[in-house]
C-alpha positions as CSV (number, residue, x, y, z in Angstrom):
1,X,0.0,0.0,0.0
2,X,1.3,3.5,-0.9
3,X,1.7,6.2,1.7
4,X,-1.5,8.0,2.4
5,X,-1.7,11.7,1.6
6,X,-3.2,13.5,4.6
7,X,-4.6,16.9,5.4
8,X,-1.6,18.0,7.4
9,X,0.8,17.5,4.5
10,X,-1.5,18.8,1.8
11,X,-3.1,21.8,3.6
12,X,-1.6,25.2,3.1
13,X,-1.1,27.3,6.3
14,X,-3.4,29.9,4.9
15,X,-6.4,27.7,4.7
16,X,-7.8,28.5,8.1
17,X,-7.6,32.2,7.3
18,X,-9.2,31.7,3.9
19,X,-12.2,29.7,5.3
20,X,-13.0,32.6,7.6
21,X,-12.5,35.3,5.1
22,X,-15.2,36.9,3.0
23,X,-13.5,35.8,-0.2
24,X,-13.5,32.1,0.8
25,X,-17.1,31.9,1.7
26,X,-20.3,31.6,-0.3
27,X,-23.2,33.9,-0.6
28,X,-25.4,30.9,0.3
29,X,-23.4,28.3,2.2
30,X,-21.5,30.0,5.0
31,X,-18.0,29.1,6.1
32,X,-19.3,27.9,9.5
33,X,-21.4,25.2,7.8
34,X,-18.6,24.2,5.5
35,X,-16.3,23.8,8.5
36,X,-18.9,21.7,10.4
37,X,-19.4,19.2,7.6
38,X,-15.7,18.8,7.1
39,X,-15.6,16.6,10.1
40,X,-17.4,13.8,8.3
41,X,-15.4,14.1,5.0
42,X,-12.1,12.3,4.8
43,X,-9.1,14.6,4.5
44,X,-6.5,12.0,3.7
45,X,-6.2,9.5,0.9
46,X,-4.2,6.5,-0.3
47,X,-4.1,6.5,-4.2
48,X,-3.1,2.8,-4.2
49,X,-6.4,1.8,-2.6
50,X,-8.3,-0.6,-4.9
51,X,-11.0,1.2,-6.9
52,X,-12.3,-0.1,-10.2
53,X,-11.8,-3.8,-9.5
54,X,-13.6,-6.8,-10.9
55,X,-15.6,-6.9,-7.7
56,X,-17.1,-3.5,-8.7
57,X,-18.0,-4.8,-12.2
58,X,-19.5,-8.0,-10.8
59,X,-21.5,-6.7,-7.9
60,X,-22.3,-3.4,-9.6
61,X,-23.7,-4.9,-12.8
62,X,-25.6,-7.4,-10.7
63,X,-27.3,-4.7,-8.6
64,X,-27.8,-2.4,-11.6
65,X,-29.7,-5.2,-13.5
66,X,-31.8,-6.3,-10.5
67,X,-32.8,-2.8,-9.5
68,X,-33.5,-1.7,-13.1
69,X,-35.8,-4.7,-13.8
70,X,-37.5,-4.5,-10.4
71,X,-38.2,-0.8,-10.3
72,X,-39.3,-0.7,-14.0
73,X,-41.9,-3.3,-13.1
74,X,-42.9,-1.7,-9.8
75,X,-43.2,1.6,-11.7
76,X,-46.4,0.2,-13.3
77,X,-48.2,-0.2,-10.0
78,X,-51.2,2.0,-9.4
79,X,-49.3,3.4,-6.4
80,X,-45.8,3.1,-7.7
81,X,-43.1,1.6,-5.4
82,X,-39.3,2.1,-5.9
83,X,-36.6,0.0,-4.4
84,X,-34.0,2.4,-3.0
85,X,-30.4,2.4,-4.1
86,X,-29.5,2.1,-0.5
87,X,-30.4,-1.6,-0.7
88,X,-27.5,-2.0,-3.1
89,X,-25.2,-0.1,-0.8
90,X,-26.2,-2.3,2.2
91,X,-26.1,-5.7,0.5
92,X,-22.9,-5.0,-1.4
93,X,-20.9,-4.4,1.8
94,X,-21.1,-8.0,3.2
95,X,-20.7,-9.4,-0.3
96,X,-17.6,-7.3,-1.0
97,X,-16.1,-8.2,2.3
98,X,-16.9,-11.8,1.7
99,X,-15.3,-11.9,-1.7
100,X,-12.2,-10.2,-0.3
101,X,-11.9,-13.0,2.4
102,X,-12.6,-16.1,0.3
103,X,-11.2,-15.4,-3.2
104,X,-7.5,-16.4,-3.6
105,X,-4.9,-13.8,-4.4
106,X,-3.8,-14.8,-7.9
107,X,-3.2,-12.9,-11.1
108,X,-5.5,-13.8,-14.0
109,X,-3.9,-13.4,-17.4
110,X,-5.9,-11.4,-20.0
111,X,-3.7,-11.9,-23.1
112,X,-2.5,-8.6,-24.7
113,X,-4.4,-6.7,-22.0
114,X,-2.1,-8.0,-19.3
115,X,-3.5,-9.4,-16.2
116,X,-5.6,-8.5,-13.1
117,X,-5.5,-9.5,-9.5
118,X,-8.4,-11.7,-8.5
119,X,-8.2,-10.4,-5.0
120,X,-6.7,-6.9,-4.9
121,X,-7.0,-6.7,-1.1
122,X,-9.6,-5.6,1.5
123,X,-13.0,-4.3,0.2
124,X,-12.4,-0.6,0.0
125,X,-14.7,2.4,0.3
126,X,-13.8,3.3,-3.3
127,X,-15.2,0.0,-4.5
128,X,-18.2,0.4,-2.4
129,X,-19.0,3.9,-3.8
130,X,-18.7,2.7,-7.4
131,X,-21.0,-0.2,-6.7
132,X,-23.4,2.3,-5.1
133,X,-23.3,4.4,-8.3
134,X,-24.2,1.3,-10.3
135,X,-27.1,0.6,-8.0
136,X,-28.4,4.2,-8.0
137,X,-28.4,4.3,-11.8
138,X,-30.5,1.1,-11.8
139,X,-32.8,2.3,-9.1
140,X,-33.4,5.7,-10.8
141,X,-35.0,4.1,-13.9
142,X,-35.2,5.3,-17.5
143,X,-37.5,8.3,-18.0
144,X,-37.9,7.6,-21.7
145,X,-39.7,4.3,-21.2
146,X,-42.9,6.2,-20.5
147,X,-42.5,7.9,-23.8
148,X,-42.2,4.6,-25.6
149,X,-45.1,3.0,-23.7
150,X,-47.5,5.9,-24.3
151,X,-46.5,6.1,-28.0
152,X,-47.3,2.4,-28.6
153,X,-50.3,1.8,-26.3
154,X,-52.1,5.2,-26.7
155,X,-50.9,6.6,-30.0
156,X,-50.4,3.3,-31.9
157,X,-46.8,4.3,-32.8
158,X,-44.3,1.4,-32.4
159,X,-40.9,2.5,-33.6
160,X,-39.4,-0.9,-33.2
161,X,-36.7,-2.3,-30.8
162,X,-33.6,-0.8,-32.5
163,X,-35.0,2.8,-32.7
164,X,-36.5,2.4,-29.2
165,X,-33.1,1.5,-27.7
166,X,-31.3,4.2,-29.6
167,X,-33.9,6.7,-28.4
168,X,-33.4,5.7,-24.8
169,X,-29.6,5.9,-25.2
170,X,-29.7,9.3,-26.8
171,X,-32.0,10.8,-24.2
172,X,-30.4,9.1,-21.2
173,X,-26.7,9.9,-21.8
174,X,-26.7,13.2,-23.6
175,X,-26.6,15.1,-20.3
176,X,-23.2,13.6,-19.4
177,X,-21.5,15.9,-21.9
178,X,-22.9,19.0,-20.2
179,X,-21.6,17.9,-16.8
180,X,-18.1,17.9,-18.2
181,X,-18.3,21.5,-19.1
182,X,-19.7,22.6,-15.7
183,X,-17.9,20.3,-13.3
184,X,-15.0,22.7,-12.8
185,X,-17.2,25.4,-11.2
186,X,-19.9,23.1,-9.8
187,X,-17.7,20.4,-8.2
188,X,-14.3,21.9,-7.2
189,X,-15.3,25.0,-5.3
190,X,-15.7,24.2,-1.6
191,X,-18.9,26.3,-1.2
192,X,-20.6,23.9,-3.7
193,X,-21.4,21.6,-0.9
194,X,-24.1,19.5,-2.5
195,X,-26.2,18.8,0.6
196,X,-28.0,15.9,-1.1
197,X,-24.7,14.0,-1.3
198,X,-23.8,14.3,2.4
199,X,-26.1,11.5,3.7
200,X,-24.3,9.1,1.3
201,X,-20.9,10.4,2.5
202,X,-22.0,9.7,6.0
203,X,-23.2,6.2,5.2
204,X,-20.0,5.1,3.4
205,X,-18.0,6.7,6.2
206,X,-19.9,4.7,8.8
207,X,-19.2,1.4,7.0
208,X,-15.5,2.1,6.5
209,X,-14.7,4.2,9.6
210,X,-14.0,7.4,7.8
211,X,-15.8,9.8,10.1
212,X,-13.1,12.2,11.3
213,X,-15.0,13.2,14.5
214,X,-15.2,9.5,15.5
215,X,-11.5,9.0,14.6
216,X,-10.6,12.0,16.8
217,X,-12.6,10.5,19.8
218,X,-10.7,7.3,19.4
219,X,-7.3,9.0,19.3
220,X,-8.1,11.0,22.4
221,X,-8.8,8.0,24.6
222,X,-11.6,5.9,23.3
223,X,-15.0,6.2,21.6
224,X,-17.8,8.1,23.4
225,X,-21.1,6.4,22.8
226,X,-22.0,4.3,19.8
227,X,-19.9,4.1,16.7
228,X,-21.5,5.6,13.6
229,X,-22.0,2.1,12.1
230,X,-23.7,0.8,15.3
231,X,-25.9,3.9,15.4
232,X,-26.8,3.4,11.7
233,X,-28.0,-0.2,12.2
234,X,-29.9,0.6,15.3
235,X,-31.7,3.5,13.8
236,X,-32.4,1.6,10.5
237,X,-33.8,-1.4,12.5
238,X,-36.0,0.9,14.6
239,X,-37.4,2.6,11.5
240,X,-38.0,-0.7,9.8
241,X,-40.1,-1.9,12.7
242,X,-41.9,1.4,13.1
243,X,-42.8,1.6,9.4
244,X,-44.3,-1.9,9.5
245,X,-46.5,-1.3,12.5
246,X,-47.0,2.3,11.6
247,X,-47.8,4.1,8.4
248,X,-46.3,1.6,6.0
249,X,-48.7,-1.3,6.8
250,X,-50.7,-1.6,10.0
251,X,-51.5,2.1,10.7
252,X,-51.7,3.9,7.3
253,X,-53.6,6.9,8.8
254,X,-50.3,8.0,10.4
255,X,-49.3,9.1,6.9
256,X,-51.9,11.9,6.9
257,X,-53.0,13.4,10.2
258,X,-55.4,16.4,9.4
259,X,-55.7,18.0,12.8
260,X,-58.1,20.7,11.5
261,X,-60.5,18.1,10.2
262,X,-60.7,16.5,13.6
263,X,-61.7,19.7,15.4
264,X,-63.8,21.4,12.8
265,X,-67.5,20.6,12.2
266,X,-68.3,17.9,9.6
267,X,-69.4,19.3,6.3
268,X,-67.9,22.7,6.9
269,X,-65.4,24.5,4.7
270,X,-62.8,24.0,7.3
271,X,-62.8,20.4,6.3
272,X,-61.4,21.5,2.9
273,X,-58.8,23.6,4.5
274,X,-57.6,20.7,6.6
275,X,-57.7,18.0,4.0
276,X,-54.2,16.7,3.1
277,X,-55.3,15.1,-0.2
278,X,-58.0,17.4,-1.6
279,X,-57.6,20.7,0.2
280,X,-55.0,23.1,1.7
281,X,-53.6,20.8,4.4
282,X,-53.6,23.5,7.1
283,X,-52.5,22.0,10.5
284,X,-51.9,18.6,8.9
285,X,-48.8,16.6,9.6
286,X,-47.4,13.2,9.0
287,X,-45.6,10.5,10.9
288,X,-44.5,8.7,7.7
289,X,-40.8,9.1,7.0
290,X,-41.2,8.2,3.4
291,X,-42.9,11.6,2.9
292,X,-40.4,13.5,5.0
293,X,-37.1,11.8,3.7
294,X,-33.6,12.6,4.6
295,X,-33.9,15.9,2.7
296,X,-35.2,17.5,5.9
297,X,-32.0,16.6,7.6
298,X,-29.6,17.4,4.7
299,X,-30.9,20.6,3.2
300,X,-30.0,23.8,4.9
301,X,-32.6,24.9,7.5
302,X,-33.5,28.0,5.6
303,X,-34.2,26.1,2.4
304,X,-37.1,24.1,3.8
305,X,-39.8,26.8,3.9
306,X,-42.3,25.7,1.2
307,X,-45.7,26.9,0.0
308,X,-49.1,25.3,0.7
309,X,-51.5,24.8,-2.2
310,X,-55.0,23.6,-2.6
311,X,-54.3,20.0,-3.5
312,X,-56.6,18.8,-6.3
313,X,-55.8,17.4,-9.7
314,X,-59.1,17.7,-11.6
315,X,-60.0,19.8,-14.6
316,X,-63.3,21.6,-14.6
317,X,-65.2,23.3,-17.5
318,X,-67.0,26.7,-17.5
319,X,-69.9,25.2,-15.7
320,X,-67.8,23.7,-12.9
321,X,-68.2,20.2,-14.1
322,X,-65.3,17.8,-13.9
323,X,-63.7,17.0,-17.3
324,X,-60.5,15.5,-18.7
325,X,-58.2,16.1,-21.6
326,X,-59.3,12.7,-23.1
327,X,-62.8,14.0,-23.6
328,X,-61.6,16.9,-25.8
329,X,-59.3,15.0,-28.1
330,X,-60.1,12.8,-31.1
331,X,-59.0,9.2,-30.1
332,X,-57.8,8.5,-33.7
333,X,-56.2,11.7,-34.9
334,X,-55.2,12.9,-31.3
335,X,-56.1,16.4,-32.3
336,X,-58.4,18.6,-30.3
337,X,-62.1,18.5,-31.2
338,X,-62.7,22.2,-31.6
339,X,-66.5,22.0,-31.2
340,X,-66.2,20.3,-27.8
341,X,-63.5,22.7,-26.7
342,X,-65.6,25.7,-27.6
343,X,-68.5,24.2,-25.7
344,X,-66.5,23.7,-22.5
345,X,-64.0,26.6,-22.5
346,X,-62.6,28.1,-20.5
347,X,-61.1,25.2,-18.7
348,X,-60.2,25.6,-15.0
349,X,-57.5,24.0,-13.0
350,X,-57.4,23.8,-9.2
351,X,-55.3,26.2,-7.2
352,X,-53.0,23.3,-6.6
353,X,-52.2,23.1,-10.3
354,X,-52.3,26.9,-10.8
355,X,-49.8,27.7,-8.1
356,X,-47.7,24.7,-9.1
357,X,-47.3,26.2,-12.6
358,X,-46.7,29.6,-11.1
359,X,-44.0,28.1,-8.9
360,X,-42.5,26.2,-11.8
361,X,-42.3,29.4,-13.9
362,X,-41.0,31.5,-11.1
363,X,-38.5,28.9,-10.0
364,X,-37.0,28.5,-13.5
365,X,-36.5,32.2,-14.2
366,X,-35.4,32.9,-10.6
367,X,-32.8,30.2,-10.9
368,X,-31.4,32.0,-14.0
369,X,-31.5,35.4,-12.3
370,X,-30.2,34.0,-9.0
371,X,-27.2,32.4,-10.8
372,X,-26.3,35.7,-12.5
373,X,-26.9,37.8,-9.4
374,X,-25.3,35.7,-6.7
375,X,-22.8,33.5,-8.6
376,X,-21.9,35.4,-11.8
377,X,-18.6,36.7,-10.4
378,X,-17.8,33.3,-9.0
379,X,-18.4,31.6,-12.3
380,X,-16.3,34.1,-14.2
381,X,-13.5,33.8,-11.7
382,X,-13.7,30.0,-12.1
383,X,-13.3,30.3,-15.9
384,X,-10.3,32.6,-15.4
385,X,-8.8,30.0,-13.0
386,X,-9.4,27.3,-15.5
387,X,-7.7,29.2,-18.2
388,X,-4.7,29.8,-15.9
389,X,-4.5,26.1,-15.2
390,X,-4.9,26.5,-11.4
391,X,-7.5,25.3,-9.0
392,X,-9.1,26.6,-5.8
393,X,-6.8,26.2,-2.8
394,X,-8.8,23.4,-1.2
395,X,-7.7,20.2,0.5
396,X,-10.0,18.0,-1.5
397,X,-8.8,19.5,-4.8
398,X,-5.2,18.9,-3.8
399,X,-5.9,15.3,-2.9
400,X,-7.7,14.7,-6.2
401,X,-4.7,15.9,-8.2
402,X,-3.3,12.4,-7.6
403,X,-5.8,11.1,-10.2
404,X,-6.0,11.9,-13.9
405,X,-9.1,14.0,-14.8
406,X,-11.5,13.1,-17.5
407,X,-10.3,15.1,-20.6
408,X,-12.7,17.7,-21.8
409,X,-12.5,16.2,-25.2
410,X,-14.2,13.1,-24.0
411,X,-17.2,15.1,-22.8
412,X,-17.3,17.2,-25.9
413,X,-17.0,14.2,-28.2
414,X,-19.6,12.3,-26.2
415,X,-22.0,15.2,-26.4
416,X,-21.6,15.7,-30.1
417,X,-22.1,12.0,-30.9
418,X,-25.2,11.6,-28.7
419,X,-26.6,14.9,-30.0
420,X,-26.3,13.7,-33.6
421,X,-27.9,10.4,-32.6
422,X,-30.8,12.2,-30.9
423,X,-31.4,14.3,-34.0
424,X,-31.4,11.2,-36.2
425,X,-33.6,9.1,-33.9
426,X,-36.2,11.8,-33.2
427,X,-36.6,12.7,-36.9
428,X,-36.3,9.4,-38.8
429,X,-37.7,6.8,-36.3
430,X,-41.4,7.8,-36.8
431,X,-41.5,10.4,-34.1
432,X,-41.2,13.1,-36.6
433,X,-39.5,15.9,-34.6
434,X,-37.6,18.4,-36.8
435,X,-33.9,18.7,-36.3
436,X,-34.2,22.3,-35.1
437,X,-36.8,21.2,-32.5
438,X,-34.3,18.7,-31.1
439,X,-31.6,21.3,-30.9
440,X,-34.1,23.7,-29.2
441,X,-34.9,21.1,-26.6
442,X,-31.2,20.6,-25.9
443,X,-30.7,24.4,-25.7
444,X,-33.5,24.9,-23.3
445,X,-32.2,22.1,-21.1
446,X,-28.6,23.4,-21.2
447,X,-29.7,27.0,-20.3
448,X,-31.8,25.7,-17.4
449,X,-29.5,23.0,-16.0
450,X,-26.6,25.1,-14.9
451,X,-28.6,27.4,-12.6
452,X,-30.7,24.4,-11.4
453,X,-27.4,22.6,-10.5
454,X,-26.1,25.7,-8.6
455,X,-29.3,25.8,-6.5
456,X,-29.1,22.0,-5.9
457,X,-25.3,22.3,-5.0
458,X,-25.8,25.1,-2.5
459,X,-29.2,24.5,-0.9
460,X,-30.2,20.9,-1.7
461,X,-33.4,22.1,-3.4
462,X,-34.3,20.3,-6.6
463,X,-35.9,22.0,-9.5
464,X,-37.1,20.3,-12.6
465,X,-37.4,21.0,-16.3
466,X,-40.6,19.1,-17.3
467,X,-43.1,22.0,-17.1
468,X,-40.7,24.4,-18.8
469,X,-40.0,21.9,-21.6
470,X,-43.7,21.3,-22.1
471,X,-44.5,25.0,-22.0
472,X,-41.8,26.0,-24.6
473,X,-42.8,23.3,-27.1
474,X,-46.6,23.9,-26.6
475,X,-46.1,27.6,-27.4
476,X,-44.1,26.9,-30.6
477,X,-45.8,23.9,-32.1
478,X,-49.1,23.0,-30.4
479,X,-51.2,20.2,-31.7
480,X,-48.7,17.2,-31.9
481,X,-48.6,15.3,-28.6
482,X,-46.2,12.7,-29.9
483,X,-43.5,15.2,-30.8
484,X,-44.2,17.1,-27.5
485,X,-43.5,14.0,-25.5
486,X,-40.1,13.5,-27.3
487,X,-39.3,17.2,-26.8
488,X,-40.1,17.0,-23.1
489,X,-38.3,13.6,-22.6
490,X,-35.1,15.0,-24.2
491,X,-35.2,18.2,-22.2
492,X,-35.9,16.5,-18.9
493,X,-33.4,13.6,-19.2
494,X,-30.6,15.8,-20.4
495,X,-30.9,17.9,-17.2
496,X,-31.5,15.0,-14.9
497,X,-28.6,12.9,-16.1
498,X,-26.3,16.0,-15.9
499,X,-27.3,16.5,-12.3
500,X,-26.9,12.8,-11.6
501,X,-23.3,12.7,-12.9
502,X,-22.4,15.9,-11.1
503,X,-23.8,14.4,-7.8
504,X,-21.7,11.3,-8.3
505,X,-18.6,13.3,-9.2
506,X,-19.1,15.3,-6.0
507,X,-19.5,12.1,-4.0
508,X,-16.3,10.8,-5.6
509,X,-14.6,14.2,-4.9
510,X,-15.5,13.9,-1.2
511,X,-14.4,10.2,-1.0
512,X,-11.4,10.5,-3.3
513,X,-12.6,8.3,-6.2
514,X,-10.7,8.6,-9.4
515,X,-12.9,10.8,-11.7
516,X,-12.3,8.5,-14.7
517,X,-13.6,5.5,-12.7
518,X,-16.8,7.5,-11.8
519,X,-17.2,8.3,-15.5
520,X,-16.7,4.7,-16.7
521,X,-19.2,3.4,-14.1
522,X,-21.8,6.1,-14.9
523,X,-21.7,5.5,-18.6
524,X,-21.6,1.8,-18.5
525,X,-24.4,1.6,-15.9
526,X,-26.6,3.9,-17.9
527,X,-26.2,1.7,-21.0
528,X,-27.0,-1.4,-18.9
529,X,-30.0,0.2,-17.3
530,X,-31.4,1.2,-20.7
531,X,-31.3,-2.3,-22.0
532,X,-32.7,-3.9,-18.9
533,X,-35.5,-1.3,-18.5
534,X,-36.5,-1.6,-22.1
535,X,-36.7,-5.4,-22.0
536,X,-38.7,-5.2,-18.8
537,X,-41.1,-2.7,-20.3
538,X,-41.6,-4.8,-23.5
539,X,-42.1,-8.0,-21.4
540,X,-44.6,-6.3,-19.2
541,X,-46.8,-4.9,-22.0
542,X,-46.6,-8.0,-24.1
543,X,-49.3,-9.2,-21.7
544,X,-52.7,-8.0,-23.0
545,X,-54.0,-7.8,-19.4
546,X,-51.3,-5.4,-18.5
547,X,-52.2,-3.2,-21.4
548,X,-55.8,-3.2,-20.4
549,X,-54.9,-2.3,-16.8
550,X,-52.9,0.6,-18.2
551,X,-55.7,2.0,-20.3
552,X,-58.3,2.0,-17.5
553,X,-55.7,3.0,-14.9
554,X,-56.7,0.0,-12.8
555,X,-60.2,1.3,-12.3
556,X,-63.1,-1.2,-12.5
557,X,-60.6,-4.1,-12.6
558,X,-61.1,-7.1,-10.2
559,X,-58.3,-8.9,-8.5
560,X,-54.6,-8.0,-8.8
561,X,-55.1,-5.7,-11.8
562,X,-56.4,-2.9,-9.6
563,X,-53.0,-2.5,-8.1
564,X,-51.2,-2.3,-11.5
565,X,-52.9,0.7,-13.2
566,X,-49.6,2.4,-14.2
567,X,-50.7,5.8,-12.8
568,X,-47.4,7.4,-13.7
569,X,-47.7,6.4,-17.3
570,X,-51.2,7.6,-17.4
571,X,-50.1,11.0,-16.1
572,X,-47.5,11.1,-18.8
573,X,-50.2,10.5,-21.4
574,X,-52.5,13.1,-19.9
575,X,-49.7,15.7,-20.0
576,X,-49.2,14.9,-23.7
577,X,-52.8,15.8,-24.3
578,X,-52.9,18.9,-22.2
579,X,-49.6,20.4,-23.4
580,X,-49.4,18.8,-26.9
581,X,-53.0,18.5,-28.2
582,X,-54.7,21.4,-26.3
583,X,-51.5,23.5,-25.9
584,X,-50.6,26.2,-23.4
585,X,-52.0,29.0,-25.6
586,X,-55.6,27.7,-25.2
587,X,-55.0,26.4,-21.7
588,X,-53.3,29.4,-20.2
589,X,-53.4,32.5,-22.4
590,X,-57.1,32.1,-23.4
591,X,-58.0,31.8,-19.8
592,X,-57.8,33.6,-16.4
593,X,-54.4,32.1,-15.8
594,X,-52.4,34.2,-18.3
595,X,-51.6,36.8,-15.6
596,X,-50.4,34.1,-13.2
597,X,-47.9,32.6,-15.7
598,X,-46.6,36.0,-16.8
599,X,-46.3,37.2,-13.2
600,X,-44.4,34.0,-12.3
601,X,-41.9,34.5,-15.0
602,X,-41.4,38.2,-14.3
603,X,-41.4,37.8,-10.5
604,X,-38.8,35.0,-10.8
605,X,-36.5,37.4,-12.7
606,X,-37.0,40.3,-10.3
607,X,-36.8,38.7,-6.9
608,X,-33.1,37.5,-6.7
609,X,-31.6,41.0,-7.0
610,X,-34.0,42.1,-4.2
611,X,-33.1,39.0,-2.1
612,X,-29.4,39.8,-2.6
613,X,-30.0,43.1,-1.0
614,X,-32.1,41.5,1.7
615,X,-29.5,38.8,2.4
616,X,-27.3,41.5,3.8
617,X,-29.5,41.8,6.8
618,X,-31.3,38.4,7.0
619,X,-31.2,34.7,6.0
620,X,-32.1,33.4,2.6
621,X,-35.3,31.5,1.6
622,X,-35.2,30.2,-2.0
623,X,-38.3,30.2,-4.2
624,X,-39.8,26.7,-4.3
625,X,-42.6,25.2,-6.3
626,X,-45.7,24.0,-4.4
627,X,-47.3,20.7,-5.1
628,X,-45.9,18.2,-2.5
629,X,-48.1,16.2,-0.1
630,X,-49.3,18.8,2.3
631,X,-49.1,16.6,5.4
632,X,-45.3,16.5,5.0
633,X,-44.8,20.3,5.0
634,X,-45.3,21.0,8.7
635,X,-43.5,17.8,9.8
636,X,-40.6,18.3,7.4
637,X,-40.1,21.9,8.7
638,X,-40.3,20.6,12.3
639,X,-37.7,17.9,11.6
640,X,-35.4,20.4,9.8
641,X,-35.8,22.9,12.6
642,X,-34.8,20.2,15.2
643,X,-31.8,18.9,13.4
644,X,-30.6,21.6,11.0
645,X,-31.1,24.4,13.5
646,X,-31.2,23.3,17.1
647,X,-28.9,20.3,17.0
648,X,-26.6,22.0,14.5
649,X,-26.5,25.2,16.7
650,X,-26.4,23.7,20.2
651,X,-25.3,20.1,19.9
652,X,-22.7,20.5,17.2
653,X,-20.6,17.4,18.3
654,X,-23.6,15.1,18.0
655,X,-24.8,16.7,14.8
656,X,-21.3,16.3,13.1
657,X,-21.0,12.6,14.1
658,X,-24.6,11.3,13.7
659,X,-26.9,13.7,11.8
660,X,-26.4,12.4,8.2
661,X,-25.9,8.9,9.4
662,X,-29.4,9.1,11.1
663,X,-30.9,10.6,8.0
664,X,-29.7,7.8,5.8
665,X,-30.6,5.1,8.3
666,X,-34.2,6.3,8.4
667,X,-34.4,6.2,4.6
668,X,-32.9,2.7,4.5
669,X,-35.3,1.4,7.2
670,X,-38.3,2.8,5.3
671,X,-37.0,1.4,2.0
672,X,-36.5,-2.2,3.4
673,X,-39.9,-2.1,5.1
674,X,-41.6,-0.9,1.9
675,X,-39.9,-3.7,0.1
676,X,-41.1,-6.3,2.6
677,X,-44.7,-5.0,2.4
678,X,-44.7,-4.9,-1.4
679,X,-43.3,-8.4,-1.9
680,X,-44.7,-10.4,1.1
681,X,-47.6,-8.5,2.8
682,X,-49.4,-6.6,0.0
683,X,-52.2,-9.2,-0.3
684,X,-52.7,-9.6,3.5
685,X,-56.0,-8.0,4.5
686,X,-55.7,-6.1,7.8
687,X,-58.8,-5.4,10.0
688,X,-60.1,-1.9,10.1
689,X,-59.4,0.1,13.2
690,X,-58.7,3.6,14.3
691,X,-55.5,4.0,12.4
692,X,-56.6,1.9,9.5
693,X,-60.1,3.3,8.8
694,X,-62.6,1.8,6.4
695,X,-62.4,3.6,3.0
696,X,-66.2,3.9,3.0
697,X,-66.2,5.9,6.2
698,X,-62.9,7.9,5.7
699,X,-64.4,10.6,3.6
700,X,-64.1,11.3,-0.2
701,X,-60.3,11.9,0.0
702,X,-59.5,8.9,2.3
703,X,-58.0,11.2,5.0
704,X,-61.1,11.3,7.4
705,X,-62.0,14.8,6.2
706,X,-65.7,15.3,5.4
707,X,-66.1,18.5,3.2
708,X,-69.4,19.8,1.8
709,X,-71.1,17.6,-0.7
710,X,-71.2,20.2,-3.5
711,X,-67.6,19.8,-4.4
712,X,-67.9,21.0,-8.0
713,X,-69.3,24.3,-6.9
714,X,-66.6,24.7,-4.3
715,X,-63.7,23.9,-6.6
716,X,-65.0,26.3,-9.3
717,X,-65.2,29.1,-6.7
718,X,-61.5,28.6,-6.2
719,X,-60.6,28.6,-9.9
């Protein structure tokens, strides 16, 4: 083993001054927070540690295939269920350690390629992280499969296996090229913390003893309290048991606790205000960690203040009657039936949707404005540093210099090849999207991804491109839902995959994984996930029963089919009708919502400069899009206040050692419990009781709220 490079040898004597200086801090992530999390991030490295070994390829590909197939299938449930990538992280550790113990240490010849060591030594954290990246790619799924399923089953457009796979490849890996251009100012600067990555850093650190706070305790005379690994397993086990006896199976009402509905008179308007599923969700909370998630314990405390919308997903016509996009579109031509539209217009959406669209527009333009206002000088300075061939004076950057970087030419070449492939596939496969529309989709995604990545890297808040992509295409070329789906799919996946690779690169940056190894694993795992997900999708819809369940969304189906209505795929289809066939011009600008959309766009542009002035005297609260489950808002804010404010401020030692380990442990416990329920307990009928109420007596929304009976009139009054 080579000599380890540690912080004392690599750290310049001016670092402490720099971290406390104004120049070394960020507008958003302060130096105090950066210093606090540094205790959980390794500041020494041994470049000779095994990294991209055969164990990584064997275990990584295995978990990638299993999770891709399983999650693609579970995606078609009426209430979709996803197996967390943490399952791969957990199971790969004992398997990796076992292989390191039992496999003999021999060199296997590979002809002209040389040879490799069958057992390169103990199972390392670098191998573990790379296997986790394989697993996370498989668990994430392939967004474009919805595009193919809707095209074939609803629009009778089957482009064939070859074109389908090429479409998935082009849309899934194009974003990697953008990440290469942006990594130098999104990964290397220390103030680009990437809070969403920190729970994973803590988890790997617990498995491999990398927590510096724990190491310091040991060096000073013994551990105080539980080790991080012991703490992780205890917390995960407790959450596993709680989720089974609680909201995950036996007591589902714990997921939605509408306090206002319990104290307000039945049939009153207050029941709407308190409903978590159909109303505002005032005074509602949840005890279900699957709604809260580790985000509440990893995002900065000031980034968890969210809006509260009226939560309803129905469309209504001018008379307040519920309608749907299907009823306005010709099932054969997939074009809007103008006479029906004229009879029903204007269409109304609920405040839930209206404010969600407002938030999406404001979030997108504010991300652009925020990036220029807050980070424009930093980005320009980063480009100057890049041109001068120097890096930020940071310990992690210094340690990472031991590994060769991925050449920019690889990223540029990869982007050009996949961009050309996307143009060819989208135009010649039968989708019929013009070459300029494909380029426009890429341009919209590129413009939006960089500011979205900066927001994610500094606050942990995720913004998405789907509404913007739909909106842009619908304004330019309304009336073609198939092309709109491809336009959206390309725009969304380019952004998503770019952020995914950047997250993995930051994880590798923290844990000192060679960047080229991360790149190899990301690319190869994406190709494998594409093939496995596509084959799983084809196999699923080759069954006529599954196609029927999809088209009726599981409604009116007896037996197991009611649980496999593919709600997510139906939502994708409905969006193609609303944004593609009807179009945003009719839907927004020929309705009362035009001012809402325009105001959102302009307000998003105007607020960041104002907030920059305000940040001089108070803390920052980023603009977020409403639309999440309302029972989680109050609870998430409470959890964030407890851990990210109180524990961080007044119990710093505990927070540094355990906070992110606990966040990850709770996620893992919920994921395993959900897996057990889905596979083994889903068909078990439980008796009705207080926390598992009879659906017939739990109100129209299933959350025990009993609003007035004239719901159509009530919803129209809000529109």
